C-alpha positions in Angstrom: -22.5 2.3 -125.8 -18.9 3.1 -125.1 -16.8 2.3 -122.0 -13.3 3.4 -121.0 -11.9 0.5 -119.1 -8.9 1.4 -116.8 -7.3 -1.9 -115.5 -4.2 -4.0 -115.8 -3.5 -6.1 -118.9 -2.0 -9.6 -119.1 -0.7 -11.2 -122.3 -1.6 -14.7 -120.9 -4.8 -15.5 -119.1 -7.8 -13.5 -118.2 -7.6 -10.8 -115.5 -8.1 -7.1 -115.6 -8.7 -5.7 -119.0 -7.9 -9.2 -120.4 -11.0 -10.5 -118.6 -13.1 -7.4 -119.3 -12.7 -6.1 -122.8 -13.9 -9.1 -124.8 -17.0 -9.8 -122.7 -18.2 -6.2 -123.0 -17.6 -6.3 -126.8 -19.4 -9.7 -127.0 -22.4 -7.9 -125.4 -22.3 -5.1 -128.0 -20.4 -2.4 -126.1 -17.4 -0.6 -127.6 -14.5 -0.6 -125.2 -11.5 1.7 -125.1 -9.0 0.0 -122.8 -6.4 2.0 -120.8 -3.9 -0.4 -119.2 -2.6 0.4 -115.7 0.0 -2.4 -116.0 1.4 -4.5 -118.8 2.2 -8.0 -117.6 3.0 -11.4 -119.0 0.6 -13.1 -116.6 -1.1 -12.5 -113.3 1.3 -12.9 -110.2 -0.4 -16.2 -109.3 1.9 -17.9 -111.8 4.9 -16.6 -110.0 7.0 -13.5 -110.6 6.1 -10.0 -111.8 7.0 -10.1 -115.5 6.1 -6.7 -116.8 5.7 -3.1 -115.6 3.3 -0.6 -114.2 2.2 2.2 -116.5 3.4 5.5 -115.1 0.9 8.1 -114.0 2.4 10.5 -116.7 1.8 8.0 -119.4 -1.8 7.4 -118.3 -2.4 11.2 -118.3 -1.0 11.3 -121.9 -3.4 8.5 -122.9 -6.4 10.1 -121.3 -5.5 13.4 -123.0 -5.3 11.7 -126.4 -8.8 10.2 -125.8 -10.1 13.6 -124.8 -8.6 15.2 -127.9 -10.4 12.6 -130.1 -13.7 13.5 -128.5 -14.0 10.1 -126.8 -15.0 11.7 -123.5 -18.1 13.2 -125.0 -19.1 9.7 -126.3 -18.3 7.9 -123.1 -21.2 6.0 -121.5 -19.2 4.7 -118.5 -15.8 4.7 -116.9 -14.8 1.3 -115.5 -11.9 1.0 -113.2 -10.1 -2.0 -111.8 -6.6 -2.6 -110.6 -4.9 0.7 -110.0 -1.9 -0.4 -107.9 -1.0 3.0 -106.5 -2.6 6.2 -105.2 -0.8 8.1 -107.9 -2.6 6.1 -110.6 -5.9 6.6 -108.7 -5.4 10.3 -108.7 -5.0 10.3 -112.5 -8.2 8.2 -112.7 -10.2 10.7 -110.6 -8.9 13.6 -112.7 -9.9 11.8 -115.9 -13.4 11.0 -114.4 -14.0 14.7 -113.5 -13.2 15.7 -117.1 -15.3 12.8 -118.6 -18.3 13.7 -116.4 -18.1 17.4 -117.5 -18.1 16.3 -121.1 -20.7 13.5 -120.8 -23.1 14.3 -117.8 -25.0 11.1 -118.3 -21.9 8.9 -118.0 -21.5 6.6 -115.0 -18.4 5.7 -113.0 -18.3 2.0 -112.1 -15.4 1.5 -109.7 -14.1 -1.9 -108.8 -12.2 -1.4 -105.5 -9.4 -3.8 -106.2 -7.4 -4.1 -103.0 -6.9 -7.8 -102.3 -8.7 -11.0 -101.1 -9.0 -13.1 -98.0 -6.3 -15.5 -99.1 -3.6 -13.0 -100.0 -4.5 -10.0 -98.0 -3.9 -6.5 -99.5 -1.7 -6.7 -102.6 -1.7 -3.1 -103.6 -0.3 0.2 -102.3 -1.2 0.2 -98.6 -2.4 3.8 -99.0 -5.1 2.8 -101.6 -7.8 1.8 -99.1 -7.9 5.4 -97.7 -7.9 6.7 -101.3 -10.9 4.6 -102.2 -12.8 5.7 -99.0 -11.8 9.4 -99.3 -11.7 10.0 -103.1 -13.3 7.2 -105.1 -16.4 6.3 -103.1 -17.9 9.8 -103.0 -17.5 10.1 -106.8 -18.5 6.6 -108.0 -22.0 5.7 -109.1 -21.3 2.0 -108.7 -18.8 0.3 -106.3 -17.9 -3.4 -106.8 -15.9 -5.1 -104.1 -15.3 -8.7 -102.9 -16.2 -9.6 -99.3 -12.6 -8.9 -98.1 -12.5 -5.5 -99.9 -16.0 -4.5 -98.7 -14.8 -5.2 -95.1 -11.9 -2.8 -95.6 -14.1 -0.1 -97.1 -16.9 -0.4 -94.5 -14.7 -1.0 -91.5 -16.6 -4.3 -90.7 -15.6 -7.8 -91.5 -17.8 -9.5 -94.0 -18.3 -13.2 -93.1 -21.9 -13.9 -94.1 -25.1 -12.5 -95.6 -26.0 -10.2 -92.7 -22.5 -8.6 -92.4 -22.5 -8.2 -96.2 -25.8 -6.4 -96.0 -24.5 -4.0 -93.3 -21.3 -3.4 -95.1 -23.1 -2.6 -98.3 -25.3 -0.1 -96.5 -22.3 1.6 -94.9 -20.5 1.9 -98.2 -23.6 3.3 -99.9 -23.8 6.0 -97.2 -20.4 7.2 -98.5 -21.9 8.1 -101.9 -22.4 5.3 -104.5 -25.9 4.7 -105.7 -25.2 1.0 -106.3 -23.0 -1.3 -104.2 -22.2 -4.8 -105.3 -20.4 -7.2 -103.0 -19.1 -10.5 -104.5 -17.9 -13.7 -102.9 -20.3 -13.5 -100.0 -20.4 -16.8 -98.0 -24.0 -18.0 -97.9 -25.4 -21.2 -96.4 -28.5 -22.8 -98.0 -30.0 -26.1 -96.9 -26.7 -27.1 -95.3 -24.7 -26.4 -98.5 -22.1 -23.7 -98.8 -23.0 -21.2 -101.6 -21.3 -18.1 -102.8 -23.4 -15.0 -103.2 -23.3 -11.6 -104.8 -25.2 -8.9 -103.0 -26.5 -5.7 -104.6 -27.6 -2.7 -102.6 -29.5 0.2 -104.2 -32.4 2.5 -103.5 -34.9 -0.1 -104.6 -33.7 -2.7 -102.1 -31.1 -5.4 -101.5 -30.8 -8.4 -103.7 -28.7 -11.6 -103.6 -27.7 -14.0 -106.3 -26.3 -17.3 -105.2 -24.9 -20.6 -106.5 -23.1 -23.6 -105.0 -19.5 -22.8 -104.1 -17.2 -24.1 -106.9 -13.5 -23.8 -106.0 -10.8 -23.5 -108.6 -7.5 -21.9 -109.2 -8.6 -19.5 -112.0 -8.2 -15.8 -111.3 -10.1 -12.9 -112.8 -13.7 -13.9 -111.9 -14.4 -10.5 -110.3 -13.0 -8.5 -113.2 -15.1 -10.7 -115.6 -18.3 -10.3 -113.5 -18.0 -6.6 -113.2 -17.5 -6.1 -116.9 -20.4 -8.3 -117.8 -22.6 -6.6 -115.2 -21.7 -3.2 -116.6 -22.3 -4.1 -120.2 -25.7 -5.7 -119.4 -26.7 -2.7 -117.3 -25.8 -0.2 -120.0 -27.9 -2.1 -122.5 -30.9 -2.7 -120.3 -30.7 -0.3 -117.3 -31.8 -3.1 -114.9 -29.2 -3.6 -112.3 -30.7 -6.7 -110.7 -31.2 -8.5 -114.0 -27.7 -7.6 -115.0 -26.3 -9.0 -111.7 -28.2 -12.3 -112.2 -26.8 -12.5 -115.8 -23.3 -11.7 -114.7 -23.3 -14.2 -111.8 -24.5 -16.9 -114.3 -21.7 -15.9 -116.6 -19.1 -16.4 -113.9 -20.6 -19.7 -113.0 -20.3 -20.9 -116.6 -16.7 -19.7 -116.9 -15.5 -21.0 -113.5 -17.0 -24.5 -114.1 -15.3 -24.8 -117.5 -12.0 -23.4 -116.0 -11.7 -26.6 -113.9 -10.9 -28.6 -117.0 -8.9 -25.9 -118.8 -5.4 -27.2 -119.5 -3.8 -24.0 -118.1 -6.3 -23.5 -115.3 -7.2 -20.0 -116.5 -10.7 -18.5 -116.4 -12.6 -19.7 -119.5 -13.8 -16.3 -120.6 -13.6 -17.2 -124.3 -14.2 -20.9 -124.2 -17.4 -20.5 -122.3 -18.6 -17.5 -124.2 -21.5 -19.3 -125.9 -22.8 -20.5 -122.6 -22.6 -17.3 -120.7 -23.7 -15.1 -123.6 -27.0 -16.9 -123.9 -27.6 -16.8 -120.2 -28.1 -20.6 -120.0 -26.3 -20.9 -116.6 -28.9 -19.8 -114.1 -28.3 -18.8 -110.5 -30.6 -18.2 -107.6 -32.0 -14.7 -107.0 -33.9 -13.3 -104.0 -34.8 -10.0 -102.5 -33.6 -9.8 -99.0 -34.5 -6.2 -98.0 
């Protein structure tokens, strides 16, 4: 299996491709990363030390991959942080060429727009780009609860609103919709859920809420889900595995000296699937 992963890259920490490439490789998937930004670290550490990759440079990189025959070998295109509509346009152009060369390839699009704490932290025109251009072409859409609210036009505050938002997003084209960070109350305890909507039904994974400063959990989960799905073609099993992987990494991150997501340090735990999470079919 081969994946072209189009996301930001940080030298320090684990977000974007720095949270996605190693997990997919660890799960037996070859990854060809295309970096939409080159940064020293994620902005949560303060400052923006680095630069965005220009749309022209991205086109040149994609053209080089095409010339090598990589598009014909591509099993999936994974996209994350784009930053601007111009970068998104290059991504869609590349996907159209990839799909023509590899008809069985899938497009897994993480709609990176922002989160509840920080609001939208990308080009304000990107939400419309995702709704108008990306959703109709993507096979899989992954969004956190805040992003799903933007894409669906309804605020996601609990399981029921997440279910409705996922259905609304699915109506726009994607066969599979995954919404992460869904607030979920179970037996009086606050949990965090990941909801999956597809033709076979609606499923939810859940685990007790574990707060921490580490960034990149969404990028990590999406990459693990995609790799597991490509290997087994079972989206529900892949989600349970990916949610367990995030649980392992986030828990270990709490004692990490630099408070970064423990993608590497927790790799033995998440790779063997030992961190279990709840799973239920809700529709």
